[in-house]
PAMAR-392529 format. One record per residue (C-alpha): residue in one letter; x, y, z. Coordinates in steps of 0.5 Angstrom, whole numbers, plus 500, padded with zeros to 3 digits. Example, Ala and Ser with C-alpha at 12.3 -4.5 7.8 and 13.67 -1.06 7.14 Angstrom:
BEGIN
a525491516s527498514
! end
This chain:
BEGIN
r277709072p283714071p285714079p285721082a293723083v293730085a287729089t288723093p283721098p285722106r283715108h288714113k287715121s291714127s291707127i296707122i301708127a298704133p302698136a299691135s294689140s297682140p305682142s309677137a303676133p304674125p302680121p295681118g294682111f291679105p290671103r296668099l295663094p301659090l302663084l296667085g299671091s293676093l292678086p284676087w283680093f289686092s287688085n280689086l279693093s273697095l275704098p271707103d269713098g265708094s270708089s274702087v281699086q281695080s289694078l295694081d298700077e293704082q299704087h297711090e290707092s292700093w298700098a295705102e288701102g292695105t295699111r288702112r285695113h290692116g294697120p302699120v305692119w301687114r302682109v300681101g302676096i305679089p308674085g314676082l315682087g315678093k318672095g317665094i311661090s306666093g310672093d310674100l311681102t311685109l309692108c311697114a308704114d311707120p318709119r320708126e319701126f322700119v329703122k329696125v329693118l335697116q339695122a337687121e339688113g346684114k353685111y350684104p344687104y338686100g335692096a329693091i334692085q334685087l326685085q329686078w330679076p329680068f335684068i339679073v337673068w339678062a346679065t347672067k345669060h350674057g356674062r355682063t360685069v354689071g350683073k355683080l351690082f345686082t348681087r348680095s356679095e363681096d363683088w357688089r360691095h367692092i363695086r358699090h364702094g368704088m362707084q359711090k366715092s365720086i358721086l354720093p358724098p355731099a362734096a362730090a355731088a356738089g362738084y357737078a352743080a356747074i355742069i347740071g346748071t349749065t345743061g339745065r339752063e339749056v334744056v328748060l327752053n325745050a319744054p314747049l317743043w313737046d306736046d307731052a311734058g312727061s316725055f320732055m322731063s324724061r329726055a331732059s333727065f337724060d341730058l342732065f345725067a349724060g352731061l355730068a357722067l360723060g361731060r357731053r351733050i346728047r341733046a335728047s330734049d331737043p326734038r328738032p331734026g338733027a339736034s341729036l345724033p341717031e345713036d343718042e336718040r336710039f339709046c333714049v328710046d331703048t332705055i325708056e322702053a326697057l324701063d317701061l317693060l321692066p315692071d310688067v315683066i317682073q309681075d307677068l306670070p307667063s314670064i315668071a314660069m317660062s324663066s324658071l324653065g330657062l325660056e323667054s316669053p315674048m315680053m322678056k324678049r322685047y325687054f332683053r332687046a331694049v336693055s341690050g341696046a341701052l347697055d351696049y350704047a352706054e358701055a361703048q360711050v364709057r370705053e371710048m372715053l377710057a381709050r381717050l384717057d389712056a391715049a392722053e388725048p385732051l378732054s374738054t372742060a366738061e369732060e374733065a369735070s365728069y363723073l367718069a373722069s373723076t372715077v377713073r382718076t380716083q380708081r387709077a390713083a388707088a391702083a397705083a398706090g397698091a390698093a387691093d380694092a381699086l376698080t378694074d376698067d371693066e368694073i368702071v364701065a359697068s358702074v358708069s353704064v348702069a348709072l346712065v341707064a338708071s338715071v332717068d326714071t326717078t328724076s323725071s318722075i319727081a320733076t314731072w309731078v312737081l310740074a303737074h302741081l305747079a301748073r295747077e297752083p299759080e300762086v305757088q308757082q309765082r312764089l317759087r318764081e320770085e324766090v328763084a329770081a331773087a337767088l339768080q340776081q344774087h348769084a349773077g344769073s348762075l343757075a348752078a349757084v342757085i341749085e347748090e343753095e337750098l332755096p327754102y320754098l323750092k325745097a318745100v315744093v319738092r317735099e310737098t310733091h313727094r308727100l302728096t304724089p310720091a314717085l315711089v310709094i314703096s321707097s325701100v325694100k329689105e330682107v331681114d337677116a334676123d328675127i325682128d319685132l315690128a309694132g308688136h308683130r313677129i317678122p322672121a329672118g329671111s322676110l322681105v319688108a318694104l317701107e310704105n311711105h304714103s299712108l302716114q303722110m296722108s293721115e288726117a291725124l298728122v297732116e292738116q288738110p292732107r289733100a291740099f298742096r301746101p308747100e308751107r308745111w315744110l318751111a322752117g317755122a312749120v317744122a319747128e311747130r311740129k316738134g314734140t307733137p305726134a305730127e313731127l313723125i312726118d318729118h322723119p328722114l325715111l319719109s323725105a324722098p324716094f331714094s331708099a336708105g341704108a347701104r343700098k341707098c341710090p348712089g345718085s340721090r344727091v345729084a338727082t336732087l340737084e337735077v330736079r332743082a335745076l329743071i324746076a327752077g329753070l322752068v319757072h324762071n323762063w315760063r309761066i306754066g298753066l293748063v290748056d284745059e283748066r277744067q281738068a280736075t285730076v291727073p291720072y298716072r301710070c306705073q313704070t319703075t316709078i309712078a309718073p303722071t300722065m300729064p295734061r297739055l300745058r301752056y307756056e308763057p315766055l318770061t325771059e329773052e331766051s324763052r321769048a326767042v323760042a316762042e317766036g319760032l313756034p306757031p300760036r298752037g305749035g307742034g308742041g306745048v302751047c305758047a301763049p302770046
! end
């Protein structure tokens, strides 16, 4: 059964945020067995509307159903994802309670990155410096502190708007060249981050022969394959068992080959630019403005000043390389979900187009200036997309270093606790018509009206985006936000986008490292001189997206 994605049933009442009736009681939840965890129960759930969840991949439904059944704090066993022999994991659906988890995460906090045990095994086996970023240690703190200086602060992220805007203006013209909009968004995300990280175009989003170099194309293929395989390997019982014995399952071997190819390419790109910087070779304007050049300048200046915490070249290579590989999934999933909604909501799309057109006119056609500005309706469209169809239902995972109380439930030290962000945002008690796509909910007037009411809980910052929180928050979250704005603003400015088959009622989705829609075929009507030039080069029903006359 293709799970409903754009129209998720609102099954969640105010009990989501009700406190436990028995203070300090252990959380309720599903039974948990050694090795199997809760899979016999959790992967076969009957829903109140008469449908059922038959796979862990139906995450918009399964996690929310657990909260509906058990309340705001509950337990489940997911081998490979949770902790111990039964994969114990505690879910928290109330962001106010989850703040306590963040306050108890300790000096070297746990993050969802620790769940990626196959990558940790690979990095350890091959002695790669990048493995330090997946630890809870002073090594992690040292590299993380150095890598985020040139990308996480608001001013640093804003410094990349120019190159994101310039690249974005180019890549959105390639959308109709792809039959699958999801594949286009993945490749466009590669283009955007490679542009800001390295200061060069890899043109992954242009499928025409000769547009990209073979090695660049191989990097994209390897990275996408590694990201596709990772969640399967994490929860694959044969892989878990064989890994504990120092062996590799066939699935692990495929994953190791893909991640080796992706990281080898990324590291080679970074080392090549390091060599050029050492040789004082001239860089292009884009290269001078890149994240890599900024990081090198910052860290070498720190080393020259005698700073003990300056990153070594190997640590710079590791941090920039892993950012290149990890940059695609969340950005592309968010942007693809936005596009799925806009294609189904022409009035929303037109209102957004008018806002973007006005901003472009105000800024002399500069997409870079537009994405730096927080356009209210664009921001609301992205926020409503996250509410209704999040790219991650589990947006933050932490291990608590001390005993804590969550909604009256005792959570012992050492427990893994995850923030489940979907149930509350689909609650009829807090959201009017929760199945409807209504960006207006997030405009300033609507937010102001919720102040002082129970409904203001949906405005909690922990529910606003899928980038985690605390010391392990995604360091590229702010540039990812700029990239999503560039893709969506550029697309609606250049194209009027609709469904080829307007009868399609729902959009199914697939679970990789994020949740991404399986996109229906789209129709693109050109609206600008640039997009009309692209459309003229395609037959009426060309090899990619359909271009309307």
